[in-house]
C-alpha positions, 0 to 999 in steps of 0.5 A: 304126611303125618303118617309118613313122619310117624313111620319115619321117626319111629324106632322099634328097637332102641338101645338103653341110651339115646341121643336126641339132637334138638331141632332149631326152634324146638322145645321139649317137655318131660313128664315131671309135674313138680318141675313144671316151672322148668318146662320147656327144659333148657341147657343144663337141665337134668333129672332122674326118674329112677326110684323117684317121682319128684313128690308128685305125678310123673310119667316116662315121656318126653314130647316136643313142640315139633311133634317128636316124642320119646317114651320108655316103660322104665324110669330113666335119666335125662340131661340137656347139654346145649342142643343135645338131649341124652337119655339113659337107663339100665334096661329096656328100650326107648321108643322115639316117634314123630306125629305131625309138627306140633306139641298137640300132635305129638302129645296125642300120638304118644297118649293114644299109643302108650297111655290111652284114655279109658273112657271114664273119669273120676266122680263128677262131684270133684268138679262140680263144687269146691272141695274141702280138706280138713288138714290145715284146720285140724292137722293131726287132731282129726275128730268128729266134733271139729269136722262137723263144726268145719262143715257147718261153718262152710254152709253158714259162711255162704260156701256151697257144700262139696266133697269133704276130705277127712285127713290123716289121723282119723284112723286107729293106726296106719293099716288099722282103718277104723275110726278112733273111738275116743275122737269119733264116738259115732262116725256113722252119724257124722257121715250121715249128717255130712251127707244130709248137708250136701257133702260127699265124704272122703278119708285119707289112707296110705299103703303103710302098716304100723309095725307094733299093731295086731294088723301088722302081725296078721299081715306078716304071717300071711306074707303080705308085707314087703321084706328087706334083704334078710327076709324080715318085713321092711320098715321104711322111714316116711314123714310120719315115722316108721312103717311096714309096707303092703306088698301090692305085688301079692294079690292077697295084699290088694284084696286085703286093702280093697276089702278094708276100704269097702268096709269103710264104705259099707259100714259108715257110708264113706264115699271115697278115698284120698290115697297118699304116700305112694311115692317110689322112694318108699319102695327102694331095696324091698323084696316082694311077691314079685320082683319089680322096680320102686316105680312099679310099686308106686304104680300098683298103689295108684291102681287101687284108686281105680276101684273107687271113682271118688279118689285123689292122689298126690304121687303117681307113676305111669298112670296117664289116661286113668280116671284118677284125680291128681293133686299138685303137691303141697305148696307153701303160703307164698307168692313164689309157690302161687306162681308154680300152680299154672306151670305145674298143672300145665305139665300134668296135662301134657303128661297124660294127667287131665283130671287135675287139682291145684294144691289147697287154696293159699297153700297146704304146707303144715304150719302155714296158717298157725300165725294169723299175723303172717297170713297174706290175705291178698295171696289167699284171694289170688290163689282162689282166683287161680283155682277158680277155672282149673278142673278142681278147686280145693279149700283147706284153711277156712277163709272166714277164719283168716280173711276180712269181709272184703277179701272173704267176699272176693273169694266167694266171687271167685266161686261164683265165676267158677259156677259160670264155667262148670258146664264147660269144665265137666264137658272138658272132663268128659272129653278128656276121658274119651281123647286124653286131651288136657283140660288145662292147656298150654297156649302153644298146645292150641295155638302153635307158631305164635311164640307161646312155647314159654308162656306159663303164667296164663292158661287155656281152659280147653281151646276157647277160654283164656285165663290170666290170674294176677300172680304178683303181690300188690298188682292190679294189672298184667299183660295178657297174650291173646291168641289168634281169633276174636275174644271177649273178656269178662266185661264184654270187651272185644279183642282180636288176636294175636296181640298183647293187651294190658288188663286190670283186675281189682282184688275181686276180679279174675281176668278171663276171655272167651273165644267167639270167632 
């Protein structure tokens, strides 16, 4: 029956625009991570993936709760009017198909055909312990002394060592990937000390080159930079100023960039890289060695990370199934943004991005923690709990700096809960590498036919662990939808689903259930 449906609905030569009539009781998702809170889409929805990935991961795919899907190799526009989906693009074909009658069957079919898993996963260190990013504590003042101070404080305050990410402005300049000597008198000694403490070390990099540097002149003369219509190197505007851009359609630019990164590994012992700013909008109206779309330029930057198992991306295009760690875009220090974490990471999962990381605990936007009087300690704790049973968990602001002892202990308790599930998380990551299945899953993905299509304030870790964090300020209880089966909660209570239950959670407690039958 499944094979018949797949054959019956597969169109091999679709036009550049298609209309899809939504079936009764059918829900649709699109591969736009940063719009996960709008999924499944409703009447009036519109999006355009042309030259844009919505500042996060994107994938040119749509999949429905009835097993139907649409795939495109190129970016497209989509709108929903009533019960009609309209998709269009300037060129290329849309491919439609159906596999079975559920979200899971449709997703697995489209994944297998268009973005199959590689059999490999990112470095397991990203899953084993919390990650620590120096951004919020140091912002643009990245320096050896304060990085070591931050790392020692992690250990001294009873947190486990993990991957530490040195963020932007450690380098001499954009494209000049050498430690700034006035801030890093002995970077090799710093990395050695971090290693001895149990950390692995990543540094931030991007595809940009400052246009007044010697490196810029060398790359310009070798024709390794993207150009404007006049044939001069294109200077683009981004959040840190104006820069030239590597032309990664040229093999020489790829070789140069990878050589620079490997030099950092060989010289200083750097373990991996946070590769940032690969958004398609930075590649509009450029001329390269090959004529490709802005989205394809973004895809080429993402492929650099495949050389380095310890990696992280915030913005990628069409990289489903690949062994890349994919972080949610920066969130603010607010309850509304906390409520985006689950729907966004769920959308990543049905877009082919299994190796996911929520944004930094408490929020990663610049300026969120400058005024300590505005820090919401309860929000910090609930954020840590929401992270705890996701594939990865990342700190940036130092919890011991912004929390009292009770709330600091509650954050440590969240890490302790995670420790119980590390074997499960790693097994699911290995499974994802082989099958493409999400690690974090929608309720409807595993338990269709129960009215769970719009449930996105709780999630499944695999099939058998249900997680329902507190997401409202001041709340100590919430409703939890229990799927079919017998489930045991963190306190040993047994519940038989499907049903809705009320559960309490004090400030140091996370609501979760494990399926036992």
